[in-house]
C-alpha positions in Angstrom: -195.3 58.1 80.5 -196.3 55.4 78.0 -195.2 55.0 74.4 -196.2 57.7 71.9 -198.6 56.5 69.2 -200.6 58.0 66.4 -204.4 58.0 66.5 -206.5 56.6 63.6 -209.7 58.4 64.8 -208.1 61.9 64.9 -208.1 63.7 61.5 -204.8 65.4 62.1 -203.1 62.3 63.3 -201.8 64.0 66.4 -199.4 62.2 68.7 -200.1 61.9 72.4 -198.9 59.7 75.2 -201.0 56.9 76.7 -201.0 57.1 80.5 -199.3 54.3 82.4 -202.5 53.4 84.3 -204.3 52.4 81.1 -204.8 48.6 81.3 -204.9 48.6 85.1 -208.6 47.5 85.1 -210.4 50.8 84.4 -210.0 50.7 80.6 -208.3 48.2 78.3 -205.3 49.3 76.3 -206.8 48.2 72.9 -209.9 50.2 73.6 -207.9 53.2 74.8 -205.8 52.8 71.7 -208.8 52.7 69.4 -210.2 55.8 71.0 -207.1 57.9 71.1 -203.7 56.5 70.3 -203.9 53.2 68.3 -201.7 52.4 65.2 -203.8 52.3 62.0 -202.7 48.8 61.1 -203.1 47.3 64.6 -205.4 44.3 64.7 -206.1 44.7 68.4 -207.1 48.4 67.7 -209.5 47.4 65.0 -211.1 44.8 67.3 -211.4 47.4 70.0 -212.9 49.8 67.6 -215.5 47.2 66.6 -216.2 46.4 70.3 -216.6 50.1 71.2 -218.6 51.4 68.2 -219.8 48.5 66.1 -223.2 48.3 67.7 -223.6 52.1 67.6 -222.7 52.2 64.0 -225.2 49.4 63.1 -227.9 51.2 65.0 -227.2 54.4 63.2 -227.3 52.8 59.8 -230.5 51.0 60.6 -232.1 54.3 61.9 -231.2 56.0 58.6 -232.2 52.9 56.6 -228.8 52.6 55.0 -226.9 49.6 53.8 -223.1 50.0 53.3 -220.0 47.9 52.7 -217.4 46.8 55.2 -214.9 49.6 54.4 -217.5 52.3 54.7 -218.7 50.8 58.0 -215.1 51.0 59.4 -214.9 54.7 58.3 -218.2 55.3 60.2 -216.8 53.7 63.3 -213.7 55.9 63.1 -215.9 59.0 62.8 -217.8 57.9 65.8 -214.5 57.4 67.6 -213.4 60.9 66.5 -216.7 62.5 67.7 -216.4 60.7 71.0 -212.9 62.0 71.5 -213.9 65.6 70.6 -216.8 65.3 73.0 -214.3 64.3 75.8 -212.1 67.2 74.9 -215.1 69.6 75.1 -215.9 68.2 78.5 -212.3 68.8 79.7 -212.5 72.4 78.5 -215.7 73.0 80.3 -214.2 71.4 83.5 -211.3 73.9 83.3 -213.7 76.8 82.9 -213.7 77.2 79.2 -217.3 77.5 78.0 -216.6 79.0 74.6 -218.5 77.8 71.5 -217.4 74.4 70.4 -216.1 74.9 66.8 -216.1 71.2 66.1 -219.9 71.2 65.9 -219.6 73.0 62.5 -218.2 69.9 60.9 -221.5 68.0 61.3 -223.7 68.8 58.3 -227.5 68.6 58.6 -228.9 65.2 57.6 -230.7 65.1 54.3 -232.6 61.9 53.7 -234.0 63.1 50.4 -237.6 63.4 49.4 -239.9 61.2 51.5 -242.8 59.4 50.0 -246.0 59.8 52.0 -248.2 56.8 52.2 -251.8 58.1 51.9 -254.0 56.3 54.4 -257.5 55.5 53.3 -260.2 57.6 54.8 -262.4 55.6 57.3 -265.9 56.9 58.0 -268.1 56.1 60.9 -270.3 53.9 58.7 -267.3 51.9 57.6 -266.3 51.2 61.2 -269.8 50.2 62.3 -270.3 48.0 59.2 -266.9 46.2 59.9 -268.0 45.7 63.5 -271.4 44.4 62.6 -269.9 42.0 60.0 -267.2 40.8 62.4 -267.4 38.1 65.1 -269.3 39.4 68.2 -269.2 37.3 71.3 -272.2 37.6 73.7 -273.8 40.5 71.8 -277.5 40.3 71.7 -279.5 41.2 68.6 -281.3 43.9 70.5 -277.9 45.4 71.4 -276.8 45.4 67.7 -280.1 47.1 66.8 -279.6 49.8 69.5 -276.0 50.4 68.4 -277.1 50.7 64.8 -279.5 53.5 65.8 -276.9 55.3 67.8 -274.3 55.1 65.0 -276.9 56.4 62.6 -277.1 59.6 64.7 -273.3 59.8 64.9 -272.9 59.3 61.2 -275.5 61.9 60.2 -273.6 64.4 62.5 -270.1 63.8 61.1 -271.0 62.7 57.6 -268.0 61.3 55.6 -265.4 62.8 57.9 -262.3 60.5 58.5 -262.7 59.1 62.0 -259.0 59.2 62.6 -259.3 63.0 62.5 -261.8 63.1 65.3 -260.7 64.2 68.8 -262.4 63.8 72.1 -263.6 67.4 71.8 -265.5 66.4 68.6 -267.2 63.5 70.3 -268.1 65.7 73.3 -269.6 68.2 70.9 -271.8 65.5 69.3 -272.9 64.3 72.8 -273.7 67.9 73.7 -275.7 68.2 70.5 -277.7 65.1 71.4 -278.5 66.6 74.8 -279.2 70.3 73.8 -280.8 69.9 70.4 -282.3 66.4 70.4 -283.5 66.4 74.0 -281.7 63.3 75.3 -280.7 63.4 78.9 -277.0 63.4 79.9 -277.6 60.2 81.9 -279.1 58.4 78.9 -276.2 59.7 76.6 -273.6 58.4 79.0 -275.2 55.0 79.5 -276.3 54.4 76.0 -274.9 56.6 73.3 -271.3 57.1 74.6 -271.2 53.5 75.9 -271.9 52.2 72.4 -269.5 54.5 70.7 -266.7 53.7 73.1 -267.2 49.9 72.6 -267.2 50.0 68.8 -264.4 52.5 68.5 -262.4 50.5 71.1 -262.8 47.4 68.9 -261.6 49.4 65.9 -258.3 50.0 67.5 -257.5 46.3 67.9 -255.6 44.0 65.5 -258.9 42.1 64.9 -260.2 45.3 63.2 -256.8 45.8 61.4 -256.5 49.0 63.5 -258.9 51.0 61.5 -258.5 53.6 64.3 -255.2 54.8 65.7 -256.8 55.7 69.0 -260.3 55.8 70.6 -261.5 59.5 70.6 -264.5 58.6 72.8 -262.6 56.8 75.6 -262.6 59.7 78.0 -265.8 61.5 77.0 -268.6 61.8 79.5 -271.3 64.4 80.0 -271.9 65.9 83.4 -275.2 64.6 84.8 -277.2 67.3 86.5 -279.0 66.4 89.8 -282.3 67.3 88.1 -281.7 64.6 85.5 -281.3 61.9 88.2 -284.4 63.2 90.1 -286.3 63.3 86.8 -285.4 59.7 86.0 -286.4 58.6 89.6 -289.7 60.5 89.3 -290.5 58.9 86.0 -289.8 55.5 87.4 -292.2 56.2 90.3 -294.8 57.5 87.9 -294.5 54.3 85.8 -294.9 52.1 88.9 -297.9 54.1 90.1 -299.5 53.9 86.6 -298.9 50.1 86.6 -300.5 49.8 90.0 -303.5 51.9 88.9 -304.0 49.9 85.7 -303.9 46.6 87.7 -306.4 48.0 90.2 -308.7 49.3 87.5 -308.6 46.0 85.8 -309.5 44.2 89.0 -312.4 46.6 89.6 -313.8 46.0 86.2 -313.6 42.2 86.6 -315.3 42.2 90.1 -318.8 43.3 89.0 -318.7 40.9 86.1 -317.9 38.0 88.3 -320.5 39.1 90.9 -323.2 39.3 88.1 -322.2 35.9 86.8 -322.5 34.3 90.2 -325.9 36.0 90.9 -327.3 34.9 87.6 -326.2 31.3 88.2 -328.3 31.1 91.5 -332.0 31.7 90.6 -335.3 30.4 92.1 -335.7 28.1 89.1 -332.3 26.6 89.6 -332.3 26.6 93.4 -333.4 23.3 94.9 -334.8 25.1 97.9 -337.7 26.4 95.8 -338.6 23.0 94.4 
């Protein structure tokens, strides 16, 4: 057996023997000493403690937003060492069939970070987002597109009013689209291609750094109405009617012009003007 030493990371300072195989390549003697059996004044033990738990201690302090002195940081590393040793002991007990409650857990108090200050975020309305988008740089956006978007966002703003857009969910946007379809008579196909397309584009822009992330997420990104087969047939039928009406108007216009041209030609050829009657 190895030499008996006292552990700095054990509260009772219990004495145990370091196995002879320590240092054979599996674990270094200074690190094993820091974990279990090191002398309090050993420089190598302190270095091993730093190597084993220094980064973990710094991460824990940063997570809790704490700044401490050197001595307190060393105490924290020793407590991490102690907790690691107790966790190993608990694992050994479980391996031997002992699954009783670990009493060492009672020594860890609940973390109390004190009262937290809540930063109140400014409410952002739909009008605010569209105004910011309209005032910002827009590449390859035609004036007709801006005008159409303005009309769509007018409907959207009148439906939600001054509600904070960050509180909207995809269900809320779907409810608005359903309202457009059922109450205002807009087809699902038109809503998907025009209304929702405009809302997705502007809301998507509002989530970028260029918009200073006015929106945390785009609530309209996955919203789409189901297009009924009747809607598609109706749109196709309307296109056919428009084409037929255009053809009828062109034909009517030609029919109106033909008698006028024939009359003009007949009036131009008279016996007085015809050389054959001279």
